[in-house]
N, C-alpha and C positions, 0 to 999 in steps of 0.2 A: 650520182656519187657512188661507185664503186666501193665499197667498203668490203673487208677483211676479217674474219673473225678466227682465231688462232685457238685450241682450246687443248689443253693437257692429258695425257692418257698412263696412267700408270698400270696397266693391263693391257694386253691383247683385245680382251674382250669390249672395255670403254674405248680403241683405236676402232673397232668397228662400228659400236654406237656412234662415236661420233663421224665417223664417215656419212653413215645413214641417215644422220639427221643434219647435215648439211656443212660439215665446218668444210672452211678452205684448207687450213694448215691443222699438224698435230706436231706439239711439242712432247717426244719420247722421254718419260722420265720414270726412273724408281726412287722406292726411299721417299714416298710423300712425308712423312714424318721427321726426315731432314732437309724438307725443301726440295728435294728431285737430286738425284746423282745420276750419273750414267747406267740408262738400261745394261744388261745382257748380252751379248752376241746372238744369242738364240732368239731375247726377246725384242731385237732389233731386226734381226733377220723375218721373224715370223711377222712383222709388222709391214718389213716393205714387199714382203710376197700378199700381204692381204690389202693394202692401201694402194688409192690411185690419186688420192690428194698426198699434197707435199708434206713429205716426214723431215722434221729436225729431231735428231736426239740432243738433251743435253749432255753436255762434255764436262761434268763435274766430279773428281774422284771422290769425293767426301762431304761431307757437311763441316760447316763452321764456315772460317773465314774465306774469303777471297787469296789470302799467300800463298803462295803454292814453293813447296821446296821443288831443288832438283830431282828428286824422284816422281813426287805427284807431276811435276812439269814432261817427264817423260810416259807417263799412263796417259797424261792427255792428248799426248802426239800420237801414241797408237792408236788409242781409241778413233780419233778422228781419220786416222787410216784404214779403220776398219770399219768407218761409217762411209765413206767413199766405195770400197769395196762391195759394200752390198747394195751402192745404188739410193744412198739416200739424197734428199734436193738440198740440205744444209747440214749445217751444227749451229749448236749454241753454246756460245763459252763466255769467261770472264775472269777478268787475272785483276790483282790492284797490286800497286805497290805497301811497302810496310808503313809510307804515309799517305796511302791513300789516293794518288794517284793512279792511271789507267797504267798498266803493264805496258807499254807501246812495245818495246824490244819483243818481249816473247806472243805477245799476242798479234803481233805482225808473223810472228813464223807461223803462227796455227792457221791463221787465214792465207800464206802461201802453201801451206803443207793441205788444206781443205780444197783449194782449187781443183777444179770448179766449181765446188759445191760453196751455196752464198753461205754468210757466217753473222750471225745475231748476235750481238754482245748481252748478256741477261742483267737482273737486278743486282749484280754486284753494281751497275752504275749507281745504285742509289746511296751507296757508300763514299761514294767518291768526295775529297777535301774542297775541290773547285770545280763545280758544274761545268762553267765556259770553256775552261780549258778542258775538261776531259769531253765534250763535246766533240771540239775540235779533231781531237785526238783519236778518237774514235772512228769519226771520220776518213781521218790521214791512213790508219791500219787500212780502212778497208771494206769493214763490215755493212752488210746491207743493213742493219735496222740495229736500233734499240730498244729492248725491253724494260721499261722503268713507271713506277706508278709516284714519279715527281717528287722523289726525295722524303715521301710520306709513308705510312703503312699501308696506305689505300688510293689509287686513281684518282676516286674523287676528293678524297682533301689533296691532292697534289696537282689539282688540276691547273690551278693558275701556272704554278712550273713547268707543267708538260706545255700550255700554250708556247712560254717563254720560250723552251725547248725545241719547239715546231718553229717556233719563228727565227730563232739564228738557224736550226739548219735549214732551212731557205730551200727546200725539196732534195739536199744534197744526201740525206740519209732517212730513213723511216723511223719517227717515234710511236711506238707502239705501249697505250697505256695498259698496264695492268695491274694484278692486283687488288681483290673486290668488286671485280667490274663480273656485272649480272643484270640482267634482261632489266632491272629495275633504275638502273642507272647509267646506261651504257648511251642509249641517248643523249643523256644532260653532256656526257662525258663528250661525246661525240661532238655538240654543239659547242661548247665553254670551250674545247681546245683545239679544234682543228682537224684530230688526229683521223686518220681513215682504218688503221689496222686495227685490232684492240685483241686481247690476249687474257683467257679465262680459266679458271682451275673448271668451271661448271661440273662441280664435283659432286656427288651424293656416297652415303653410305651404304653398301650392301651387305645384310646377313648372311651366314652360312645358309648354303642349302644341306648341310648335312641332316640327316636323320637320327644320329646319335652323334652328342657330344661329350666328353668324359665331366661327370658332374664334379669332380675336386679340383678341374685346372685351373678355376677362378678365369676363364679367356671366354672372349666374344665371339674371337674368329670370323671378326667383320673385314670388310675389304671395302677399300677407295674407289668408286667407279662413276660413269658417267652419266649427268644428267639430262637425257635427252631431249625433255620438253624444255628445262632452262635453254638450253643448246638453240632449240627451235624458235623460242621467243626472242632469243637475245636479234636473232637474223630477222624475226617480225619488225624489232623496234629498230635495228636500222635502216631496213624497207622501208619503213612508216617516217624518216626524219622531213 
């Protein structure tokens, strides 16, 4: 079985670390505290120049819910065009209606704008009101995959639902488990769900390298980084299934 591992990168150093550790694809994000928002033009450009593996920036103009205004929508469309211009392999989107259905009309527009890039529908999917209908809607829109934790906070908790989604999808779309995926559980999730692609933050916290920090500012200046050992252990766990 050929398994695929995607990891998040919140900065350029993490992109390079993840690639060197052997990941197959990077979801590029900014603002980990917001759950991931769209990276800057400069960050996307630098990542594309440094990476030989697939690059999928998330297109999310703000944190919070996935009910977007017309102003948000214009920003989303513009950011997808930037990703296309910079040579990204795909983008990661997700829009819902106020009743927690897939926003099929506007998502279809985004998939068309993104072409020929591929499109992943992100974990907005875990907030839908009608999962079976939502899956069919995302397939109809033309997305390549869905990133989901199976409607629970973590993919391990949602494993039963993930298996149901994979069965319903019937090879029409990729169901990619994400959230809480680590070396300690990735093989279990793979076996219990039948998934072949996996998403992990594989993150750790990196302390500042500053030799002097202002003593009265009451801040730690830590950054989110990529845990290369965790990535290697996840890949090893998948190889050993």
